N, C-alpha and C positions, 0 to 999 in steps of 0.2 A: 433335454435337460437345460435349464437356465442357470448360468453361473451365479453363484452367491452374490458377487459384487454388483451385478446388475439390479438386484433388489434395492440397492441404496444409491446407485449412480444417479447423478442429476445432469440434465443436459446443460452444456455450457451456453451462456448467453453473454452478449456484450454488457459491460457495466452500464448502469442507468445514467451515470454522469461521470465525466472525467474529473479527477482531482485537480485542484488549482495549483498543484506543485508538480515538479518532476525530479527525478533522481539525477544528481550531478556526479558523474564518474570521478572527476578530479577532486572534488571536495568530499566524496563518499557520504553525502547526505542529501535529503530532499530540499529543494530550493523553490522559492516563489518566482513568478515571472520577472520580478525586479532584481533578482539575485540574492535576496535575503534568505537565510535559513528558514525553512517552513515552521520550525518550532518556535520562531520568534513572533509569530502571529497568534495572539490569544483567541481572536474570533475564529480562526481556522481550527485551532485545537478544540474549541468548544463545539464546532460543527462536526468534525470528523472523529474526534476522540483521540486520535494518534496519527503520527506521520511516519511510523516505523515502516521501513521498506522491506521488501522480500529479497533484497540483493544479498544479504548476509546470511547468517545462521538462522535456520528455521526453529531452533530450539532455545535461543537466547533472545532477550529483549534489550540487548545492549549494542545494537548495530549503530 
């Protein structure tokens, strides 16, 4: 018998590209390589749509 969840499970694969920002633990937000907050770059926001991290709550968009 095949478990129900395996009908919908997808294999994990590495991301196609790494985001041009990283999560800064001390600031608690995503930053660009030059240290600016990632949300301050309009071109980045247009390209990725959001810079919300998964470090905080999974149910709220206010991290």
